[in-house]
C-alpha positions in Angstrom: -0.2 -0.3 0.3 1.2 3.5 -1.1 1.2 5.7 2.2 2.3 9.3 2.7 3.6 10.9 6.6 3.1 14.8 7.2 6.0 15.6 9.4 9.4 13.8 9.9 10.1 14.5 13.4 10.7 12.0 16.0 7.2 10.7 15.8 7.0 10.6 11.9 10.4 9.6 11.3 9.6 6.5 13.5 6.4 5.9 11.7 7.9 6.3 8.1 10.7 3.8 8.5 8.1 1.6 10.4 5.6 1.6 7.9 8.6 0.5 5.0 9.5 -2.2 7.7 6.1 -3.4 7.4 6.7 -3.4 3.3 4.4 -0.2 1.7 5.8 2.3 -0.1 6.3 5.2 2.3 7.0 9.2 1.2 7.7 11.3 4.5 7.3 15.2 3.9 8.6 17.9 5.9 9.5 21.4 5.3 12.9 21.2 7.1 15.5 20.6 4.3 18.0 19.6 6.4 16.3 16.9 8.0 15.3 15.5 4.8 18.4 15.2 3.1 19.8 13.4 6.4 17.0 11.4 6.2 16.9 10.6 2.3 20.5 9.3 3.4 19.1 6.8 5.7 20.6 8.8 8.8 18.1 9.4 11.6 18.2 13.4 12.8 18.1 12.3 16.7 19.4 9.2 18.6 16.7 6.4 18.4 17.8 2.6 19.6 17.2 0.6 16.4 15.6 3.6 13.6 18.8 4.1 11.7 19.4 0.6 10.5 15.8 0.6 10.3 16.1 4.0 7.9 18.9 2.7 6.0 17.6 -0.9 5.1 14.4 1.0 3.8 15.8 4.1 1.8 18.2 0.9 0.0 15.4 -0.8 -0.9 13.2 2.0 -2.4 10.3 1.5 -0.1 10.9 5.1 1.7 11.4 8.4 0.7 11.7 11.8 1.8 10.8 15.3 0.5 9.8 18.6 1.2 7.1 18.7 -2.0 3.3 17.4 -0.6 2.2 16.6 -4.3 4.7 13.5 -3.5 1.5 12.6 -1.4 -0.8 12.6 -4.7 -2.1 8.9 -5.0 -0.9 7.5 -1.8 -4.3 5.9 0.0 -3.4 6.3 3.7 -1.8 9.8 5.0 -0.6 10.3 8.3 0.0 13.7 10.4 2.5 13.6 13.0 3.7 17.5 13.3 4.2 18.3 16.8 2.3 20.4 18.9 4.2 22.3 21.5 3.0 23.9 24.6 1.8 27.7 23.9 2.1 30.8 26.0 -1.2 30.0 27.7 -0.3 26.4 28.3 -2.5 24.8 25.5 -1.7 23.2 22.7 -0.3 25.2 19.8 -2.7 24.0 16.7 0.2 25.6 14.4 1.5 22.7 13.0 -1.7 20.4 12.6 -3.5 23.1 11.0 -0.5 23.9 8.5 0.3 20.4 7.5 -3.7 19.9 6.6 -3.7 22.9 4.6 -0.7 21.9 2.6 -2.4 18.4 2.3 -5.5 19.2 1.2 -4.8 20.3 -2.6 -3.4 16.9 -3.5 -6.0 14.8 -1.7 -8.2 13.2 -4.1 -6.2 11.5 -5.8 -6.0 7.6 -4.8 -7.8 5.2 -7.5 -6.9 2.2 -5.2 -9.3 2.2 -3.0 -10.6 4.6 0.1 -8.4 7.2 0.8 -7.8 7.6 4.8 -5.9 11.0 7.2 -5.1 9.2 10.1 -4.2 11.8 12.1 -1.0 10.6 15.1 -0.5 13.8 16.3 -1.6 14.4 20.0 -5.0 17.1 19.5 -7.7 18.8 22.5 -10.4 17.0 22.3 -12.7 18.2 20.1 -9.6 19.3 17.2 -10.3 15.8 14.5 -14.3 16.8 14.6 -13.2 20.4 13.3 -10.2 18.7 10.9 -12.7 16.3 9.6 -15.1 19.6 8.0 -12.0 20.6 6.2 -10.8 16.8 4.8 -14.3 15.3 4.0 -15.1 17.5 1.0 -11.6 16.7 -0.6 -13.3 12.2 -0.7 -11.1 11.7 2.2 -11.5 10.1 5.3 -10.3 10.9 8.4 -9.4 8.3 11.1 -7.9 9.7 14.5 -5.1 7.2 15.8 -3.1 8.1 18.6 0.9 7.4 19.4 1.9 5.8 21.9 5.7 5.5 21.4 8.2 5.8 24.3 11.6 7.1 23.8 14.1 4.9 23.8 11.9 1.7 22.5 9.7 4.0 19.6 10.8 1.2 17.1 9.7 -1.4 19.0 6.3 0.0 20.8 5.5 0.8 16.6 5.7 -2.3 15.2 4.6 -4.4 18.6 2.5 -1.9 20.1 0.3 -2.8 23.3 -3.3 -1.3 21.2 -4.0 0.1 18.3 -6.5 2.5 18.8 -8.6 4.3 16.1 -11.3 7.0 15.8 -14.0 6.7 13.6 -16.1 8.9 11.6 -20.2 9.2 12.8 -21.3 7.8 9.3 -22.0 4.0 9.5 -20.0 4.0 5.9 -17.5 6.0 6.2 -16.7 4.3 9.6 -16.3 1.0 8.0 -14.4 2.2 4.8 -11.5 3.7 7.5 -11.5 1.0 9.8 -10.9 -1.5 7.2 -8.5 0.6 5.1 -6.2 1.1 8.4 -6.7 -2.8 9.0 -4.7 -3.2 6.5 -1.8 -1.1 6.5 -1.5 -2.3 10.3 -2.1 -6.3 8.6 1.2 -7.9 10.2 0.5 -6.4 13.8 -3.0 -7.2 14.1 -2.3 -10.4 13.0 0.5 -10.7 15.4 -2.3 -10.5 18.2 -2.6 -6.4 18.7 -5.6 -5.5 20.4 -7.8 -2.9 18.0 -10.3 -0.9 19.8 -12.9 1.3 17.8 -14.2 4.5 19.0 -15.7 8.2 18.0 -13.2 10.8 17.7 -13.0 12.6 21.0 -12.7 9.5 23.4 -9.8 8.2 20.9 -8.3 11.8 21.2 -8.4 11.5 25.4 -6.8 8.4 25.3 -3.8 9.4 24.3 -3.9 13.1 26.6 -5.4 10.4 29.3 -2.6 8.3 29.3 -0.2 10.6 29.8 -1.7 12.4 32.5 -2.1 9.5 34.6 1.5 8.5 34.3 2.2 12.5 35.2 -0.1 11.7 38.3 1.9 8.4 38.9 5.0 9.5 38.9 4.5 12.4 40.6 2.3 10.9 43.9 5.7 8.3 43.9 8.3 11.6 44.3 5.3 13.3 47.1 5.7 9.9 49.0 9.6 10.0 48.6 9.4 13.7 50.1 8.0 12.0 53.3 10.1 8.7 53.4 12.8 11.2 53.7 11.4 13.2 56.4 10.2 10.0 58.5 13.1 8.7 57.8 12.0 5.8 55.7 13.1 4.2 52.6 10.6 5.1 49.2 12.2 2.2 47.2 10.6 -0.3 49.6 7.6 1.5 49.8 7.5 1.4 45.8 7.8 -2.0 46.1 5.6 -3.6 48.2 2.6 -0.8 47.1 3.5 -2.1 43.4 2.9 -5.7 44.2 -0.4 -4.7 44.4 -1.9 -5.2 40.4 -4.7 -2.9 41.2 -1.4 -0.2 41.3 1.7 -1.9 39.0 5.2 -1.7 39.5 5.8 0.4 36.7 6.1 4.4 36.8 6.9 4.2 40.6 10.7 4.3 40.5 11.7 8.1 42.6 14.0 10.4 41.3 13.8 14.2 40.0 11.1 13.8 37.8 9.8 13.5 34.3 10.2 15.9 31.3 10.7 15.4 27.8 7.9 16.7 24.6 5.2 15.0 26.0 4.3 14.2 30.0 4.5 18.1 30.6 3.5 19.5 27.8 0.5 17.1 27.4 -0.5 17.8 30.8 -1.2 21.7 31.1 -2.7 21.4 27.4 -5.5 18.7 29.3 -5.9 21.7 31.8 -6.1 24.5 29.6 -8.8 22.2 26.9 -10.9 21.6 30.4 -10.7 25.0 30.8 -12.4 25.2 27.8 -14.9 22.8 27.6 -15.7 24.4 31.5 -14.8 21.5 33.5 -11.3 22.8 34.6 -12.2 21.8 38.3 -12.5 18.2 37.1 -8.3 18.3 36.3 -7.0 20.8 38.8 -5.1 18.0 40.3 -2.6 17.7 37.6 -1.6 21.8 38.6 -0.5 19.8 41.8 1.0 17.1 39.2 2.9 19.8 37.8 3.9 21.5 40.6 5.1 18.4 43.0 8.1 17.5 39.8 9.0 20.8 40.2 9.6 20.5 44.0 11.9 17.9 43.4 14.4 19.9 41.3 14.5 22.3 44.0 15.1 19.3 46.6 18.4 18.5 45.0 19.2 21.7 45.0 18.8 22.3 48.9 20.4 18.7 49.1 24.1 20.2 47.6 23.9 23.8 49.3 23.6 21.4 52.7 26.3 19.0 51.4 28.8 21.4 50.1 28.0 24.2 53.3 30.6 27.3 53.3 32.5 25.3 50.1 29.1 25.7 47.9 30.1 28.6 45.8 34.0 26.9 45.4 32.9 23.7 44.3 32.9 21.7 41.4 29.7 19.9 40.4 29.1 17.1 37.8 25.9 16.1 36.4 25.6 12.9 35.3 22.9 12.9 32.4 22.0 15.6 30.0 18.6 13.7 28.5 15.9 13.4 30.1 15.7 9.6 29.9 18.4 7.0 28.9 18.7 5.9 25.5 17.5 9.3 24.1 19.1 12.6 23.3 16.1 14.7 23.8 16.9 17.2 26.5 13.3 18.5 26.3 12.8 19.6 29.3 15.6 17.6 30.6 15.5 17.6 34.9 19.1 17.2 34.9 19.6 20.2 32.0 16.8 22.6 34.8 19.3 21.1 37.6 22.8 22.4 35.5 21.3 25.2 35.1 20.4 26.3 38.2 23.4 25.0 39.8 25.7 27.0 37.9 24.6 30.5 39.2 25.7 29.0 43.2 28.8 27.3 42.6 32.3 27.6 40.5 31.7 24.9 38.0 29.2 22.5 36.8 30.4 19.7 34.4 27.7 17.9 32.2 28.1 14.8 30.5 25.6 12.7 28.3 26.4 9.4 26.3 23.7 10.4 23.7 23.6 14.1 24.0 26.4 15.7 25.0 27.6 16.3 21.3 24.8 18.0 20.7 24.9 19.9 24.1 28.8 20.5 23.3 27.6 22.9 20.1 25.3 25.4 22.1 26.7 28.3 22.2 26.6 30.5 25.9 25.8 27.5 28.2 26.9 28.6 31.8 28.1 24.9 32.0 31.1 22.7 30.4 30.3 19.5 28.6 32.5 16.1 29.2 33.4 14.1 26.5 33.5 11.4 29.4 32.1 10.2 32.8 35.9 10.0 33.9 36.5 13.4 32.5 33.2 15.1 33.9 34.6 12.9 37.3 38.0 14.7 37.7 38.3 17.3 40.8 34.7 17.3 41.5 33.1 17.8 44.7 29.4 16.6 44.3 27.9 14.5 41.4 24.3 14.1 40.5 23.1 11.3 38.8 20.5 12.9 36.9 19.5 10.4 33.8 20.1 6.8 34.7 21.9 5.7 31.7 23.1 1.8 32.0 26.6 3.6 32.4 26.6 5.5 35.2 24.6 2.5 36.6 27.9 0.5 36.0 30.6 2.9 37.0 33.1 1.7 39.7 32.6 3.3 43.0 35.6 3.1 43.9 38.1 4.1 41.2 34.9 7.3 40.3 36.4 8.1 43.8 40.0 8.4 42.8 38.9 10.9 39.8 37.1 12.9 42.7 38.0 15.7 45.1 35.7 15.0 47.7 32.9 12.1 47.5 29.3 13.4 47.7 27.0 11.8 45.7 23.1 12.6 45.7 21.6 9.6 43.1 18.4 11.5 41.5 17.4 8.3 39.8 18.0 5.9 42.7 19.3 3.9 40.2 22.7 3.2 41.7 23.7 0.2 44.4 23.6 2.3 47.4 25.7 0.2 49.0 29.1 -0.1 47.2 29.1 3.5 46.5 28.7 4.0 50.4 31.8 1.8 51.0 33.8 3.3 48.1 33.8 6.1 51.0 31.2 8.1 49.1 28.5 9.7 51.2 25.6 8.5 49.8 22.0 10.3 48.7 19.3 8.4 47.3 15.7 10.7 46.3 13.0 9.2 49.9 16.5 6.9 50.7 19.7 7.2 52.2 
């Protein structure tokens, strides 16, 4: 089947490469010439495990092409919209890119002769968007379906080819809904045959599925982080607490790891956009609790700053602090809303030197000008002469550090395990003063 993907950023590039891997003929369209050039040569414009191999293989096979020309989508049977919805100044989702993508597509729809033509929205949008866009798309003869993505950075290829579930938001008209569903089933035939559940619903519910899931995950993270503050005050261990409550199958263990908070391009903006949309719908009070979720998330970094000042005391202003990690999560180079970088910036006004290292994001960070911190080429060089180490991202490389070797590089041995990922006893045995989040 011939497919197009509009927007070749994180979501779009992964989806385009994955659909080509399933055997479809895919064209990706993006306005960014540099991005299109990289992708056309089988190179990913960002770090994501497995993606570059997928791109190179399918570009070489001729199943995957990229262009800036929207006319290239003509004749495709399914068009995926995968552009971003960043946060606006008001906190609401900025729909500029989605609206621009649809406007650019419209003149090129209605040319498919191989079956029903479907526009499939994958972007995370405010509820009500699909109903609005359908009024623009349906006059061309194409059908609109909403098919939200559920990608985790670091596992995006796996999550596209082997998803937990497939969600279709369909038009109200039964005939249109049936044709759209049949077409999408053909696109995802291999995935559905492998046993992936498919849930069919209306536009509004499909739009709510993604943003509700993100709001729930953010709430779960902030809950355990709030508990970590109680554990600190009471002398309890949040890791043991999380293990115990996570064994209750009504709760589950995932997303119960306390740390310095969530970041990235989804959770922070999505909970704010969700609150903004609820307010527009007249039910803002229903999601007022998300403001507290957001607040707790911010307090986690503030707590680390206080701990740094407590540990370094009168030597704070002359100290060197190492922040290990810059990406908001491991196996990614995405530094949007990164808690680790937030700490690095704030600490730069408190101490003499801040040194940052990240195995994937580091090279990107090193190219930035006017940054208030140094960027080290290796974890070992970042540790040389340091007074205090903060684990900001739980890369395996940092978990595997030899604490005795690290102690030999440091000037003073303070470590704040901002992701509760280190072996606390091993670091203490090597002479480090260890602080975790909600555990010591």
